[in-house]
N, C-alpha and C positions, 0 to 999 in steps of 0.2 A: 135468645133469638125468637123462640116461639111465643114469648110474652109480648112481642111486637105485633103479633097477628090479631086483628080484630075478629076475623072469622075465617073458617075454611070454606072457600067457594066451590072448589072441585076436589073431591077426595082422590086419594091415590088409586083406589079401586075403579072409580069412574074414569080416571085418566087412562089406566091400563085397558079398560074395555073399549073406550073410544079410539085409542091409538091402534088397537087390533082391527077395529072396523075400518079405519082409514087405510091401514096396510092392505086389507083385502080389496078395497076399492082401487087403490093404486095398482095392485097386482093385476086386477082385471083390465084396467084401462091401458096399462103399458106392457102387457104380455107380448113378447117378441120384439120389443122396441129398444131394449138396452138403454134406458134413460140415464142421464147424469143427474144425481141429486146434488144440489148446492145448498149447503147449510149456511145460514146467515149467523155469523158469530157475534157475540158469544151466546146469546140467549137460546138459540135453537139446539145446542149440542146435546142436551139430555133427551129432548123430544125426538131429535133426529136419530139418535142411537137406538131408542126404543122402536121408532117407526121402521127403521131399516131392518130390524130383526123380525118385523111382521110382514115384510114385503118378500114375496116368493118369486122373484124374477132376477134375471141377470141385470146388474146395474153397477154403476160406479159412483164415486163420491168425491166431491171437492168442497172447499169452504171459501167463503168471502167474509171479510170483516168490514162492515159498513155501519156508519152511525150518523144519527142526526140528533142525538140526545146529550152527549157529553156526560157530565155527572148530574144533570138536572132531572126533573120529572116531566118536563114538557119538551117536545121536539123543537130544536132550534131552527128548523127549516133548511139548514145547510147540510147537505149530504156529503160525507167524506168516505172514500174507499181506502181502508187501511191495509187490506190484503185482497189481492185480485186472484183470479183463477189460475191454476197451473196448467190447464189443458184447453185446447181449441174446442169450441162448442158448435162450430158451423155444421149444420146438418143433423145435430143431435137433438133428441127430445130432452128438454131441461125441466127439472122439477125444483123450484125454489122452495126451501123449507124454512119457515120463519116461526118464531115463538108467538108473536102477537102482531096483528094488523091493527094499528092504532090510528094515527093521523093519516097513514098511507103515504106520507112524503117519501120515506126511505124506499119502500117497495115500488112505488111508482117510478122513482128515479132508477132503481136497480133494474126493473123490467125493461125500461127503455135503453139503458146502458147495454144490457145483454142482447136485446133485439138487434142492435147494431152489429152484432157478431154473427148474425144469420143462423140461429138455431132452427131446427125443424118445427119446434113448438116450445112454448113456455107455459108451465102449469104452476100456479101459486098454491102452496099448501101452508096453512097456518094452524097452529094449535088453538089460538084464541083470536077472536074477532071482536073488536070494540068499536062498533059503528058510530056511536055517539061522538067520537073524537075525530071522525074522518074529515080531512082537509083536501085530499086528492081523490080523484074519481077512479078508484081501484077497488076490486073485489077479489077475494080468494076463490079459487076453483073448488078447493076442498077445505072445509073448516071443521075443527074439532069441537069448539064450543063458542057460543056468543056470550060475551060477558058485559056486565054493566060498567058504567063510567066510574070505576073504583080503581085505586092503585093496587095492582096485583103483583105478587111475587111468588117464587117457588117454582120447582120443576124447570129450572133454567132461567127464569125471569128474576131480575135483580132490582135492588135499589142500592146505588153506590157500591156495586160489586159484591153485595152480600145477599143472603137469602136464597141463592140459586139452588142450594142443596136441600131445600125442603121438599119432601116427597109428594106434596099436594100444591094446589094453587090457593093461596090465601090472600085476604085483603089486609094490607098494611095499615096499622093505626095511623091516622093523620098526624098525630103529634110526633111520630118518628121522622117524617119527611118535611114537616112544616117548620122545623127549627132552623 
């Protein structure tokens, strides 16, 4: 698996440091607001688990499974909700936690979908931002790292459901996904 990685883009240590900083920022912004963190599965689960341990406020957690990729490497443009929320978000401060903001198609759709449920606010938090691929007019409120237009895996991000368990963000060798 590690032989499929062209280079390490963001080290385990850099990830831990930035996630801690993001947790402090969220703590300050949402103190006394009891936000609902919504993890976008599957990619966000590792990042969200680490982030939640760095947030020092009362908060709850739910998950959604949303996709626009399927098994490919590019967004299909069609968003599908595979798992919806278990609780009412009306009047709640919602924090959407995503692994990567790439084309923006999925997050743009998801934000509008959730806005229809009348939350008090929606804040978008993403570990990685890849602005070179943006198709939708959407920006994250809190960003861990901006990354170049490379195919990245690790720390929850996958290719064909593999590489999520790498402790760093790596660039996948093109020959792995171009076959």
